[in-house]
N, C-alpha and C positions, 0 to 999 in steps of 0.2 A: 450673562455674567461671565467674567473671565476666569479661567482656571489659573489660580495664582499660587497654589502651594501643592507640593508633592509629598505624600506620606508613604513611607515604605511598608510593604506587607512582608513581615519577617517570617522566614521559613520555619524558625523555631516555634513561632506562635501557631503556625498552620499545623505542625506536628501534633500539637495538643488537641486539635479539633478533629483529627482524622477518624477517631473511633466513632464519634458522633455521626460523621458522614457515612461511615460504613453501616451503622445501625439503620439509617434510612434505606440503604440498598437491601438490607436483609428483610425489612418489612415496613410497609406503610399501610395505613388504614384510611379508607375514604368512602364516604357515603355519597352516592351520586345525587345531584339535584334533580328535581322533577323534570325540568326542561331538557336536561341531557338525556334523561331516561326515555322521554316520550318522543325522541327524535325519529323521524322517518319510519313510522310504524308500517306505512303502506308499501315500502319497497321490499324487494326480494330478501330472503333470509341471508343471502351471502353478503349483502351490503356491509361494508366495514363500519359505517356509522351505526347500523342496527346492531352489529356485533358489539360495538362499544357501548351502546345504550343498554344491551342486555348483559353488560359486563358482570353484574352480580345476580344473574338468574332471576330477575324480577323481584327479589326479596328487598325489604326496605332497610335491612341492617347494613352497617358499614362492612365493607369487604377488605380483607387483608391481602395485599399482593407483595411479591418479592422479586425485585429486579434480578438479584443474583441467582435465584432459583431458575428464573426464566432463561437467563443466559446459559446456565448449565443444561437446561432442557434443549435449548437451541443447539448446543454443542453435540448432544446425543443425536438430535435429529439430522443435523447437517454433516457431522463428521463422526459417524458411529465408531470408527476404528481407532480414532486418535486418543492418546493417553492424556497429553497436556491440553489445556484450553488453547485453542488455536489463536494465533497472534492478533487477528482483528477483533475477536470477541474480548480477548484479554485487554487489548488497548482501549476498547470502548468502555469496558467496566472501569478501568483505571481512570480514564478521562472524566467519566461521570462522577466518580468518587472525588477526584481532585477539584472538579467544579463545585460540588457540594461543600467541600472543606473551605474553599475560598469564599463561597456564598455566606457561610456561617460567620466567617471572620468579618466580612463586609457588613453583615446585619449587626454584629456586636459593635462594630465601629460606629454605625449610624445610631444605634441606641444611645451610645455615650455622647456623640457629637450633637444630637438633636435634643437631648434632655429626656428622651424616652425612658432611659434607665430609671431616673428618679420618679417619673410618673408611674412606672411599673411597680416600684417598691411601695409607693403610697396609694396603690389603686383603690383601696377601700375608702380612703378619706377624700376622694376627688369630688368636687361639685360638678354641676352640669357642664360648665365650660371646660373644666379639667377633663371630664370623661370624653367630651367631643374631641379635644386635642389628643387625648390618648388614643382614641380609635383612629383618628386621622393619621397620626404618626405610625400606628401599627400597619395601616394599609401601605404607606410609603415604604416602610422598612421591608415589608414582604415583597413588594414589587421590585425594589432595588436588589434585594437578595436574589430573587429569581432571575433578574436581568444579569446579575454578576455570574450566577451559576451557568446560565446559558452561554454567556459571552466567553467564559473560560473554556467550556466544553468545545465551542466552535473554534476557538483559538488553537486548541490542541488537536482537533480531529479534521478540520477543514483541509489542511495540506494533504491528507491521506484519502479524502473522499474522491469519488469519480467526478469527472468534468461534467458540468451541466445539471446533473441530478434530475433531468426532466422525467425519466421513467418513474423514479421514486416519488417525485412531486405529484404525478398523476394518480398514484395509488393512495397518497396521503389525503385524508378527508378532513383535516383540520383538528383543532383541539376542542372537544365539546364544551368544556367549561374551565374557568380558571378561578382560583380563590386568592384574594389578598387579605382575608380576614385576620390571619396570623401567620408567622413564618412556618409553623408546623403544618397548618392547613394548606398553605401555599405549596410547600414542597410535596406534601402527601398527594394533593390533587395532581400536580405536574407529573410526579413519578407514576401515579396510578395509571394515567392514560398512556404514558410512555411505555409502561410495562404491558398494557393491554395490546397496544400495537405490535410490540415485539413478539407477543404470543400468537399473533394472527398468522396463519400459514401462508396467506397470499402476500404478506408484506415482505417477509424474509425468506429468500430462496437460496442465498449463499452467505458465507461469513462476511464477504465484503458489503453485502446489503446492510449489515448491522451498523457499520460506520456511516454509510450513506443515509440510512433512515435517521440515525441519531442527529446528523447535521440538519436534515430537513425538519425534524421535530423541534429542535432547539432554535432554529432560525424562525420557525413559526411562533414559538413562545416569545421571542424578542419582538416580532412584529406585533403580537397581541399587546405586549406591554407598551410599546411605542404608541399604539392607538389610544391607550387609556392614560398615558402618563400626564396628559394635560389636566386631568381631573384630580391629580394628586396634590396635596399641600405639603408644606414644610420640606421642600426639596432643596433649600439653600445649601445645607451642609452636604448635599450630594454634588451640586453643580459648581461649587467654588473650589473643588480640589481634584487632584489626580492621585490615584493609588497605584504605586508601582511595585510589582512583585520583585523581591530581592533576587539578584543574580539572574535576571531574565529581562527580555524586552517587553514583557506583557504589562499593560497598564490599563486601568479603568478610569476614564475621564468623563465624569457625569454619565449621561445616557448615550454618549456617542458610540454608535455601533460602526466604527471605522475599522476595527481591528487595528487600532493605533498600536504601533509596535510590531504589527505584522503587515504593514503596508509593504508588499513584496515588490522588489524591483522588477520591472517588466523587461522581458528579453528584447534585444535590439540587434540589428546587423552591425558588425564592426566595420567602421569606415575611417580611413585616414584622410586628413585634410588634402593631401597631395592628390587624392583620387577625385577631388571636386575641381572642376574646371571653371576658371574665372572666379567671380564672387570674392574678389580680394578684400573688399570692405567687410563682407560677412565673415570670412575666415579669420580676418584680423580681430574682429570683435569677439568671435567665439573663443579665440585663443586667450585674449585678455580676460574674458569672463572666467575661463577655467583656472587661470593663474590666480585670479582674485578669490575665487571660491576656495581654492586650496589653502589660502593664507588664513582661513578661519581658525580661531583658537578655541578648542573644545573646553579648556579649563575656564577661560575668562568668558566663554559664550559670547564672543564678539569678534569682529573682523577688522584688522588695522586699516584695510582699504576703505571701510565705512568712515573712519575718522578723517582719512585723507580725501574723501569725496570721490573715490573711484569705484564704488560698488553699485550695481543695478539690480534691485529686487525684481523689477519688471522691465523687460525690453521687447522690442518688436523687430522681426525681419519681414520685409515685404517685397513682392516682385511678381512679374507675370507668371502664369502657370508653366511648369516644366523647367524651372531654372535651378532646381536642387534644394527645395525647402526640406523635404524629408531626409535627404542625404545629409544636410547640414545638422539637423536634429541628431541623427545617428552619430555624426562625427564629434559633436560636442559631448554626447554621452560616452562615446568610445574613449575620448581623451581624458575625461574626468575619471572614468572607471579605471583606466590603466594607471593613472597617477594614484588613485585611491588605493589600488591593490599594492603598489610599491610602498606607499606611506602608511599602509595598514589603517585606512580610514573607512568607516562604513559609508556606503554610497547608495542613494535611492534614485532610480530613474522613474519618474512619476508622471507619465503623460496623462492629459485629461481624457477620460473615456469618451467614445463617440455617443454612448447611450445616456448622456447626462440629462437631456431635456425629457421630463416626464409628463404624461398627459394628465396626471393627477395634480390637483391644486396643492401647492406646497411641497409636492414631491421633488421638483427640480431644485428647490432651495435646499432641501434636506440632502440630496445627493451632492450638491455643490459644496455644502459645509463638510460633508464626509470627505470629498476630494481635497478640500483646502486644509482640513485639520492636520494631516501629517506634515504640512509645510511649517508647522510651528514646533516641530520636534528638533531641539538643539543638539541631538546626539549623532546626527549624520549630515553629510552634504546632500542636498536635494536639487535635482534639475527637473523642472516641471513644464514641459512644452505643451502648448495648446495649438495643435495643427488645425488649419482651416478655421482660424479663430472667428471668422465672420459668421460661422454657423451658430455659435453659442453666445456670441457677444455682439450681436447685431444692433445697430442704432435703434433705440427703444421707440422713437417717435415715428418710425416707418410704419406705413399701413400694414396691418396683418401680422405684426410681430406677436408671437405667442406669449402668453402669461409666463410660461416656463423660462423663456429667454430673459424676461424682466426679472424674474426671481434670481436667476443665475448671476445677472449683472449686479443686482443688489448685494448679493453675498460677496462677489468679487471686489466691489468697491469698499465694502465694510472691512474686508480682510487685508486690503492693500493700503489703506490709509485710514487713520482714526484709531479709536480705542483698541480695536481687535488686532491692529497691524503690528504684531511684534516681528521685526526681522532682525535676527541675530547676525546676519551676514553669511549664513550657511545655505540659503536657498534662493533660487532665482526662477521666476516664471517667464517663459518666452512665448510671445504671441507670434504665430507664423501665419501669414495671410497673403492671398493674391489680391484682395480687395480691401485695402486699409480704409478706403473711404466709406465702407459699409460698417465699420466698427463704431460702437457707441462713442460719442464725443467724450463722455466722462471717463470711459475706459482708456481711450487714446491719451487723455491727459495724465493718466497714471504712468505712461511709458517714459522711462528715464533714459533709455538708450535706443536708438533706432538705426537700422542699416538696410541697405538695398540688397536683395538677392537677385542679381540680374543675369546670372549664368555666363556663358561664353560671350566675349565682347570683341576680342582682338583676333587678328590672323593667327597668332600663336595659340590662343584659346581653342579655336576651331581645330587647328592641327592636333592639339593634345587630346581634344575630345574624341577625334577619330582614332588617334593612336591607342587610347585606352581600349577601344573596341577591336581593332585589327591585330593588336599585340597578341591577344589570346590565340588567334588563328596562326600567327607566326610561330608561337611557341609549340603548337601542336604539330604543324606541318612546316618545318623551316623552308624558307625561300618560296613559299606558296604566294605570299603577298609580293608580287613582282613589280613594286612601284618605287619610284625614286623619292628619297627623303629630302628635307630642306638642307641647305648648305651650312648656314651659320647658326643653327639652333639645335640644342640638345632637347629631346622631348621632355616635357614636364618641368623644364628649368624655370619657367615663369609661374608655376603653380605653387611654389613655396610660399611661406608666410612673409608679409611685409615687416619692416623694422618698426615703423610707426605710422600713424594716420597721415602724417605729412607726405609720406611716400605715395599714398593712395589718392589723396585729394588733388584732383586737378581743379582746385577751387576757382570758380569764376570770380572775378573781382566784384561783380554786381549780381544781385538776384536774377535768376533766369525767368521767373514768373512775372508776367507783365505788370499786374497791379502792385506787386511787392516792389518791383523795379521802380515804378513811378513814385511810390512813397519814399523809397530809399533816396532817390535823386532829390526829391523835395527837401527832405531833412538835411541831406548833405550840403545843400546851399546855405543852411544856417550854421551847421556845426561840423567839425571834423570827426572822423571815426575814432580818433584817439581821445575824444572828450566824453566824460560820463553822460553829459547832457544829450549827446547824440542818441544814445540808446534809450534814454527816458522819453525823448520825443518820438523816436522811431516806434516804440511800443504803443505810445498814445495814438499815433496816426494809424498803426496797424489795426488797433482795436476798433476804430471807426469803420473800417472796411470789413473786418472779420470779428463780429461782435463776440464770438465764443472764445476769442483769444484772452486768456486770463492770467492771474498771478501764478497759477500752476505752470503755465507755459514758460513764464520767466524762470521759475525754479528748475524746470526741465532744461532750459538753455544753460543755466548756471551749472547743472550737473554734467552736461556734455562738455562744458569748458573744463570742469574739474577732471573729467575723464581724460581729456587731452593732456592735462598736467601730470596725470599719473600714467601716461601712455609710454611706459618703459618696460623693457624685458627684465624678468627676474633672471639672476645669473644662472648660467647653464649648470655650474657645479652644485647649486642649491638642490637641484632635482636629483643629481647623482649621489650627493651626500646629504640626506634630509637633516642630519644633525646641525648643519651650518645655519639653516634658517627655519625649515618647517617644524622641527621638533623643539625649537626654542620657545621661551615663554612669551606672552603677549607683548610686554613692554619692549623686550629685545627686538622682536619682529617689527614693531612699530618704529623703533629708532632706525633699524636697518633700512626700512622702506623710506623714511624721511630723508635719509642720506642719498639713496638712489634718486629720489624725486628732485633733490637739490641739484645733483649732477645733471639730471635730464633737463631741468628748467634753464640751465645756463645757456643752452642753444635756442631757447624759445623766446618769442616776443608776445607778451600777454595780450596787448591790444590787437595784434594781428590775429591771434588764435580766437579771441573773442569775436572779432569781425567775421571770420570764416564760419564759426559755429552758428552765429546769429543768421548769417545768410543761408546756410544749409537748412536750419530749422524753419525759417520763415518760408523758404521755397517749398519745403515739405508740407507745411500746414496749408499753404495755398493750393498745392497740387492736389492734396487729398480733398480739400473743399471743392475744388474745380471738378475733379473727376466725378464726384458724387452728382454735381449739378448736370454735367455733360451726360452722365448715364441716364438721369431722369429725362432729359431732353430727348435723347435717342429713343428711349422707350415710348415716349409720347408720340414722336414722329412715326415710329414703327406702327403704333396703334392706329394713327390717322391714316397711314398708307393702307393698312389692312381694311379699314372701313371704306376707303375710296374704292379699293378693288372689289370689296363685297358688294357695294352699290352697283358698280359696273356690271358684275355678274348678274345681279338681280334684274337690272334694266334689260340686259340682253335676253333674259328668259321671258 
């Protein structure tokens, strides 16, 4: 179900619940279940699990524990001479209290939204069905409360925890039991074991360990809840809304453990377009992409370029290895980040992680949803590159493709078109690949803009690529590079950005791919390329030869033509004085762009642009289909050669 409404969590309402949260930290009471008690009786006494199971000295009564007392005891043990509570201990105690406060608020909200409040008031009068509903909603309320507590604690403490946490995870032996019976029991059980761990001398050796352990514990708590959430009922009022904490980025969106609102921008190397040699098409595309994203309007939550048809939520850059894909990703991120800083706009650089494919069934889909979730956040500009896209989005019908890849593709398709695909015009996914022919056909058909990343191509490109290398030597030891330069060329002069696509395209009149060429010639005998019927028949004939060519390809061609029509520069002074354009309201921006577009279109010929883009697109489709076929043939030939050699060797023996 889609998250369709946002509810504010008001700070003034949280203030009223803080005392209740503090009382949980002062003391909770919990009686261990038989299972948790009898754990690991045969292991050595030092075992942490055994320590947990002996938590109340073998007696059957409920035991009272106090997190705040344990923290004070830790302070005495770890820092005997310090007067104030040391910073990490204090920070942890505060984060846990804030988590509890938020959890209580969320629980109250669920009580009201799900009708649990009124069931609770008339508890004594409920019939069997009513009682069943009451108990069922109680379980869900408790689980969601615990989830929210843990989520808030992680949000507050994760940035301060050590990297990796592997040492702490090895010490941690899991949570012996969890209770969803009622909110009080859920919190008491969760805090009881948290407290027991904190008191174990092996777990906490330094004050930093307190933050690390707290993160590990509450991550484990969320994992436990995620495992059990499928058995919970009455979750509609959890999944159909987002709760956003006032004056903060923190939000709880159903059960999504993405740290939405804390998707942190990944670090990247800063690179200018001029440092990339060749790749004119790619650089031009990247520059257009950044200008279009920056036109997004945060108030209207839409982008004027979407209305004009010049925005690409999904694009692809492809080319042979070593031509500068990673540099290009960094250059796009650099350019966006620089402009965002000047314009005071939040920016998220959100590359797909390498570790997305999981060996657990369903794990990859969950990770992919986590990765794609932040792309629906309308409060920042988001650039989400997928480098080596063929690894995670490989053709599903290929032999040996893992279930994980299929899951990832399923999520990708759902989020890029269809009911889930909300694109406000503030985020763009870029697929970068050396092997576009290995990408899944359905994924390829989502691509609305594509460009070649072909590296150095001309004499000047190669000159410049060398220049970027030896220039550093020249700066360090002047006159060491004792070689003669070119006469009529200033280094890097051709690495600047093109004015428009027309400058870059040395468009061949006809398709270069043989089969497409033949079809083109055949249709051209009946119709001229400035007749609408020419294209209708061309597409029909193409489909006979390339059965996977579909309506979506037509839409993609239409969007590349629209891209050419919006292929104009934004005025220089708009960047220097954001008030002129960027800071204007949506309608004004839209009108200004329409004006620019009109001026730009005066020099263009629609039927010629359409012809060029159709030729480019069809060539592209055919090349990708061909390469795939040729690669399969080469592999087969190679296999046969190996067999022949193997037989020869065998015969000789």
